[in-house]
Each structure stands twice: as structure tokens, then as C-alpha cells.
N, C-alpha and C positions, 0 to 999 in steps of 0.2 A: 617323404622322399629322402630328406637328409638323414632321418633316423635309420632308414633301411641301409643307406650307404655306410653309416657308422657301424651298424651291426655287421655288415658284410666285411668291412675293413677289420673289425675285431676278429671275425672268423679267420680271415687271412693270417692275421698275426698269430692266433692260436695254432693254426696248422703249421706255420713256419717254425714256431717255437717247438712244437711236437717233433717235427722233422729234425731240428737241430739237437734236441735232447737225445733222440734215438741215435743220431750220428755220433754225438759225443760219448754216449754209452759204448758204442762200437769201438771208437778210438781208445777208450779207457780199458775195455774188458775183452775185446776180441783181438786175437793175434793172427798174423799171416797164416792162412790155410786152416785155422782152427774152426771146427764145426761144433755147433751146439744145437741139438734138435729142439724144436718147439713142439711139433706134433711128429712123433717118430715116423720116418719114412715118407712124410708129406712135405713139411716145410721146416726150415731151421735157419740159424744164424751162421754166417760165414763172412769173415773180413775180406773186403776187396776194395780196390780203388779204381776209378775210371777217369782217365784224362781225356776221354772222348765223349761221344754222345751215346745213345742207346746201343747196346751190344758192342761198344768200343769203337764204333765207326768215327771217323775224323779224329783219330787219336792225336793228342797234342795240340788240338785247336782251341786252347784255353781262351785266347783273346778274341777269337771269332765268336765263341759262345758267350763271352762276357758282353760283347757289343750286341750280338743277336738278342740276348736276353733283355738288355736295356730297351732295345727297339720293341720287342714283344710286350714288355711291361707298359711302355708309353702308349702303344697302340691300344692295348686293352683298357687302359685308364681313359683314353680319349673316347673309345667306344662306349665305355660305361657311362660317361657323362652325356653322350649323345643318345643313348638308348632310352626311349620313353619308359615311364613307369606304368606299365599295365600288368595285370595279373598274369597274363600269358608270358610276358617277357621277364617276369620275375624268375621264372623257372630257368631261363638262360643264364641268369646271374649266378646260380649255384655252381654249375660246372666252370664258369669263368673264375669264381673264387678258388676252385680247386686248381685250375691251370695256373693262375697267378701265384698261389701259395707254393706250388711245386716248382715253378720257374724261379721264384725268389730263393727257395730252399737250396736248390742246386747252384744257383748264382752265388750264394754266400760261400759255398764250398770252393767253387772255382776261383773266386776272388781271393779268398784267404789261403787256400792250400794248393791251388793249381790242379786239383782233381776233385772228384765227387766220391764220397764215402758210400759204399754199398754194403748191405748186410743180410738181406733176406734171400734165401735160396730154396727153390723147389727141389726136393730130394728125389722125387719120383720121375723126373725128366731132366734132360740136359737143357737148361734154360739160363739166361743171363741172371746174375745176382743184381738185386735192385734195392731201392730205399723207399722211404715214405714219400719223398718228393716225386719219385718216379711213379708211384702208385697214384698220387694225386694228378699228375700230368696226364697219364694214360687214361685213367678213369674219367677225368674231367673232359678230355678231348672226345672220347667215345660218347659220353652223355651229351656233350654240346652238339656233335654231329647228328646224333639221333634226334635230339630235340629240334634242331634246325630243320631237319628233313621232315619231322612230324608236324611242326608248326607251319612250315611252308605248304605241306600237303593239305593241312586243315584250312588254310587261307584259300587254296584253289577250290575246295569243296564249297566254300561259303558263297 
């Protein structure tokens, strides 16, 4: 049980460090409106900052997001310590790790800079520019919702 928690904590740290490395690379090598294709016509790098939430909503809400993120982190940690260690519930911890790492990654940016650094851009559609933390948050949330629905449906069948 404790060993699993340490492993999960290590994964969170690795994902946060990865997010921060990519953001630092963007700060160092990408310039305003500069585009660098990764896969031509599909995805590329583009420097952007976001002082709001997804798609720029709540622009300028830095302190709201700082406080909100602290609350989310505390709630997730309390939930982690209350969640029993069963094989089934171990699968819920994977998206929780992703959500936690994404929240911490963007929290660091908001705290230090007042905005979040974004750098990935889909080139074939008009979509928001995003970062590693955003990918972790979005993917982790969808997986968590799916698993919660799937696991609760499985309990009803039993």
C-alpha cells in the first residue's frame, strides 16, 4: 500500500518535471507567433500564454486558479488516502495521478509567472494551443469519468 503511494507520487513528480521542462524549452526557444511544425499540417509548436483557464475563459483569474488548484490538490490527496486499495480502484489512481500532475504543472506557472505557457497547436483545425499539463488534465479527467461510470455499472451488475 505505501509502496504504491510512493510509486504514484514518483510518477506525479516525473510528469510535473516533464511539463516544466517542455514549458522552459518553449520559453527559451519559441518566440511570439513563431510556429515550428512537428508533423507538417497536423501538429506543431507555437508560443502562447494563457492568463485564464481552458480556451482563455476567466482571463486574469490568477488568484482564483491558485486557490482553486490548492483546494483540488488537497481534496485529491484526502481522497487518495481514503480510497481503499483494491485491484479495481487501483485503475482510478492512474487518472488521478494525471489530473494531479497537470494541476500542479499549471499551478507552478500561475504562481511564478501569472500565466500558463502553452506550446502545442493543431495545424489542421482552429483549436486552443495547449501544454503537457493540459493534456494530462484533460486525458486524466476523461479516463476518470469513464472508469467511474464503468466501475459503478459493473457494481450494479454484480
